[in-house]
C-alpha positions as CSV (number, residue, x, y, z in Angstrom):
1,M,104.2,72.6,95.8
2,F,102.6,74.9,99.0
3,F,105.3,77.6,98.3
4,V,104.4,77.3,94.3
5,L,100.8,77.9,95.4
6,S,101.5,80.3,97.7
7,K,103.4,82.8,95.0
8,T,101.0,82.1,92.4
9,I,97.8,82.2,93.8
10,T,98.5,85.0,96.1
11,F,99.2,87.1,92.7
12,L,96.3,86.5,91.0
13,L,93.9,86.9,94.2
14,L,95.0,90.5,95.1
15,P,92.8,93.1,95.1
16,S,94.6,95.4,92.4
17,N,95.5,92.6,89.8
18,L,91.7,91.1,90.3
19,L,90.5,95.3,89.6
20,I,93.1,95.6,86.9
21,V,92.2,92.0,84.7
22,C,88.8,93.0,85.6
23,G,89.1,97.1,84.3
24,L,91.2,95.5,80.8
25,A,88.4,92.9,80.0
26,G,85.9,95.4,79.7
27,V,87.4,97.3,78.3
28,V,88.3,94.3,75.7
29,L,84.5,93.8,75.6
30,L,83.4,96.7,74.6
31,M,84.4,96.5,71.0
32,T,82.1,93.0,71.3
33,R,79.2,91.9,71.4
34,W,79.4,91.7,74.6
35,R,79.2,94.8,75.2
36,R,76.8,96.1,78.0
37,L,78.4,93.3,79.8
38,G,82.2,95.2,79.1
39,V,80.3,98.6,80.5
40,W,79.4,96.8,83.6
41,L,82.8,95.3,84.2
42,A,85.3,98.5,83.7
43,G,83.0,100.5,85.2
44,A,82.7,98.1,88.6
45,S,86.5,97.6,89.2
46,L,86.8,101.4,88.4
47,V,84.0,102.3,91.5
48,V,85.5,99.4,93.8
49,M,89.1,100.4,92.9
50,A,88.0,104.1,93.9
51,L,86.1,103.0,97.6
52,V,89.6,100.7,98.6
53,A,92.1,104.1,97.4
54,F,89.5,106.8,99.6
55,L,88.1,104.5,102.1
56,P,90.2,103.0,105.5
57,V,89.0,99.5,104.0
58,G,93.1,98.1,103.8
59,A,93.6,100.2,107.2
60,L,90.7,98.9,109.3
61,L,92.2,95.3,108.0
62,L,95.7,95.5,109.2
63,S,94.7,97.3,112.4
64,T,93.1,94.1,113.3
65,L,95.8,92.4,112.5
66,E,98.5,94.7,114.4
67,S,96.7,95.5,117.6
68,R,96.3,91.8,117.9
69,F,99.3,91.3,120.2
70,P,100.9,94.3,121.9
71,R,104.2,96.1,122.4
72,W,106.5,93.2,124.6
73,D,106.7,94.0,128.2
74,V,110.4,94.1,129.4
75,S,109.9,93.8,132.5
76,Q,109.1,90.2,131.8
77,G,113.0,89.4,132.0
78,A,115.7,89.3,129.7
79,P,115.4,86.9,126.4
80,D,117.5,83.8,126.0
81,G,117.4,84.6,122.1
82,I,115.9,86.5,119.6
83,I,114.4,85.5,116.2
84,V,114.0,88.5,113.5
85,L,111.7,87.7,110.1
86,G,113.4,88.6,107.2
87,G,111.7,90.7,104.3
88,A,113.1,93.9,105.4
89,I,115.7,93.4,102.9
90,N,115.2,93.7,98.9
91,P,118.4,91.0,97.9
92,R,117.9,91.6,94.1
93,A,118.6,95.4,95.0
94,S,121.2,94.5,97.5
95,A,122.9,92.3,94.6
96,A,122.9,95.0,92.1
97,Y,124.2,97.6,94.1
98,D,126.4,95.6,96.3
99,M,124.7,96.9,99.2
100,P,121.9,96.4,101.7
101,M,118.5,98.0,100.0
102,V,116.0,97.9,103.1
103,N,112.0,97.9,102.3
104,G,109.2,99.3,104.2
105,D,109.6,96.5,106.6
106,A,113.2,97.8,107.9
107,G,111.8,98.4,111.2
108,R,112.1,94.9,112.3
109,L,115.9,95.5,111.6
110,V,115.7,98.8,113.7
111,A,114.6,96.5,116.7
112,M,116.9,94.0,116.0
113,A,119.5,96.5,117.0
114,K,117.6,98.0,119.9
115,L,117.7,94.9,121.2
116,A,121.3,93.4,120.7
117,R,122.0,96.4,122.7
118,A,119.8,95.8,125.1
119,F,120.4,92.6,125.8
120,P,124.1,91.5,125.1
121,N,124.0,87.9,126.4
122,A,121.0,87.2,123.5
123,R,121.6,85.1,120.6
124,I,120.4,86.6,117.8
125,V,118.7,84.6,114.6
126,Y,118.0,86.3,111.4
127,T,115.8,84.3,109.0
128,A,115.2,84.8,105.2
129,G,116.7,83.1,102.3
130,D,115.8,83.2,99.1
131,A,111.8,83.7,98.4
132,S,111.5,84.1,94.9
133,L,109.2,81.7,92.7
134,F,112.3,80.3,90.8
135,A,115.2,80.4,94.1
136,D,117.0,82.8,90.8
137,G,118.1,85.3,93.4
138,V,120.4,85.1,96.7
139,A,119.5,84.8,100.1
140,E,118.4,88.3,102.2
141,A,120.0,87.4,105.1
142,T,123.6,87.2,103.2
143,F,123.0,91.1,103.0
144,V,122.8,91.4,107.2
145,H,126.0,91.3,107.9
146,P,127.4,94.4,106.1
147,L,124.4,96.4,107.4
148,L,125.0,95.4,111.1
149,D,128.3,97.8,110.6
150,S,126.7,100.5,110.0
151,L,123.9,99.5,113.1
152,G,126.7,99.4,115.5
153,V,126.0,95.7,115.8
154,S,128.8,93.1,115.8
155,R,128.7,90.6,113.2
156,D,129.8,87.9,115.7
157,R,125.9,88.6,117.2
158,V,123.7,87.3,114.8
159,M,123.7,84.2,113.5
160,L,122.4,84.2,109.7
161,E,119.6,80.9,108.6
162,T,120.0,81.3,104.3
163,R,117.3,78.3,103.5
164,S,113.6,79.5,104.3
165,R,111.2,80.9,101.7
166,N,108.6,81.4,103.8
167,T,107.3,81.8,107.6
168,V,106.8,77.8,107.8
169,E,109.9,77.6,106.7
170,N,111.6,80.1,109.2
171,A,110.2,78.5,112.6
172,L,111.1,75.2,110.9
173,F,114.7,76.1,109.8
174,T,115.4,78.1,113.0
175,K,114.5,75.6,115.4
176,E,116.5,73.4,113.7
177,M,119.2,75.5,114.0
178,V,119.3,77.3,117.6
179,Q,117.5,73.9,119.5
180,P,115.5,75.9,121.9
181,K,115.3,74.5,125.6
182,P,112.6,74.5,128.0
183,G,112.5,77.3,129.8
184,E,114.1,79.6,127.6
185,R,112.7,82.4,126.5
186,W,112.6,83.8,122.7
187,L,111.5,86.4,121.2
188,L,110.1,86.4,117.7
189,V,110.4,90.0,116.0
190,T,108.3,90.7,112.7
191,S,105.9,93.6,111.8
192,A,103.1,94.1,113.9
193,F,100.6,93.0,110.8
194,H,102.3,89.7,110.3
195,M,102.8,88.7,114.0
196,P,99.4,86.3,114.3
197,R,100.3,84.0,111.6
198,A,104.4,83.5,112.4
199,I,103.0,83.1,116.3
200,G,100.8,80.7,114.9
201,V,103.3,78.8,112.4
202,F,106.0,78.5,115.8
203,R,103.4,77.2,118.3
204,H,102.3,74.9,115.4
205,V,106.1,73.8,115.1
206,G,106.8,73.3,118.8
207,F,108.8,76.6,119.0
208,A,107.6,78.7,122.1
209,V,108.1,82.2,121.4
210,D,106.9,85.8,122.9
211,A,105.6,88.0,120.3
212,Y,107.9,91.9,119.7
213,P,105.8,93.2,117.1
214,S,107.2,95.9,114.8
215,N,107.1,98.4,112.1
216,W,103.7,99.4,113.0
217,R,101.4,100.4,109.4
218,T,98.1,101.8,111.1
219,L,97.2,104.1,114.7
220,P,96.8,102.7,117.6
221,G,93.3,102.5,119.0
222,G,91.3,102.5,115.8
223,K,92.6,105.9,114.1
224,F,93.4,106.5,110.5
225,E,95.5,108.5,109.3
226,M,94.6,110.2,106.1
227,T,97.0,110.7,102.6
228,Q,96.8,112.6,100.0
229,Q,98.1,109.5,97.7
230,L,95.1,107.1,96.5
231,S,97.6,104.9,95.8
232,A,98.8,104.4,99.4
233,G,94.8,103.1,100.0
234,L,95.0,100.8,97.7
235,G,98.6,99.1,98.5
236,A,97.3,98.5,102.5
237,F,94.2,96.9,100.8
238,D,96.3,94.8,99.2
239,L,99.0,94.2,102.1
240,A,96.0,93.4,104.3
241,V,94.3,91.2,101.7
242,H,97.2,89.1,101.6
243,E,98.1,88.9,104.9
244,W,94.6,87.2,105.8
245,L,94.6,85.1,103.0
246,G,98.0,83.7,104.5
247,L,96.3,83.3,107.9
248,I,93.1,81.4,105.8
249,V,95.3,79.3,104.1
250,Y,97.6,78.3,106.7
251,R,94.6,76.7,108.9
252,I,93.5,75.1,105.9
253,T,96.5,73.3,105.2
254,G,97.1,72.6,108.7
255,K,100.2,75.4,109.3
256,T,99.0,76.8,112.3
257,D,96.2,75.5,115.4
258,A,94.0,78.8,115.0
259,L,92.9,81.2,112.4
260,L,93.6,84.3,114.4
261,P,96.0,83.5,117.4
262,A,96.2,85.5,120.2
263,P,98.3,85.7,123.2
């Protein structure tokens, strides 16, 4: 039930979806006796959408998440294991074209290849099942091995966890698979904006991990990069709101022990 609600409610609460729905509702009301309300709804949705697109609101919210955990310091010592959270491969497109198709979170895969070469004795797990609402696709992790050939990493190096559908299940099923021993050092690789929630979940299930953030969407030091695409601002705001909602929901439902986990 939690998985289904997380997929449906998140879709309904995304800012771009809400703004479009409000704008369309306003247009419909223009043709009724509630014309004044329609003008207000349509106008307000357009103004808010423009402000979010022009101003770095999404970047600011993402930057707060991405700066929460610093880059991993190699001087801490070689890890015993490396966990890479899925989300970097599009399973449907990969199945359709019969080859791995990566997306904007491909930095997780680059980090995996880099770590595999740097620490040849470390165990590596890529955890990602079928995250679609109706489980009508294939597990994302099944497309990792063909991609490893291109990255120059032996398939034998990477174990695949194919059951998980969200971050909670990533932690639970990976812990069950690798059975971490006391004193072992495990790295957790995921996009920087997702790291606070991921760390919180792994801590909650009793799996101690060190953060290895990757794939930053914002510049360090609170600097913001201007873009010529207004849709990029709205996309960043959607991504940030999705992640902040995830943090709130995971905390309320007891999936994490802190609203915004810290190092």
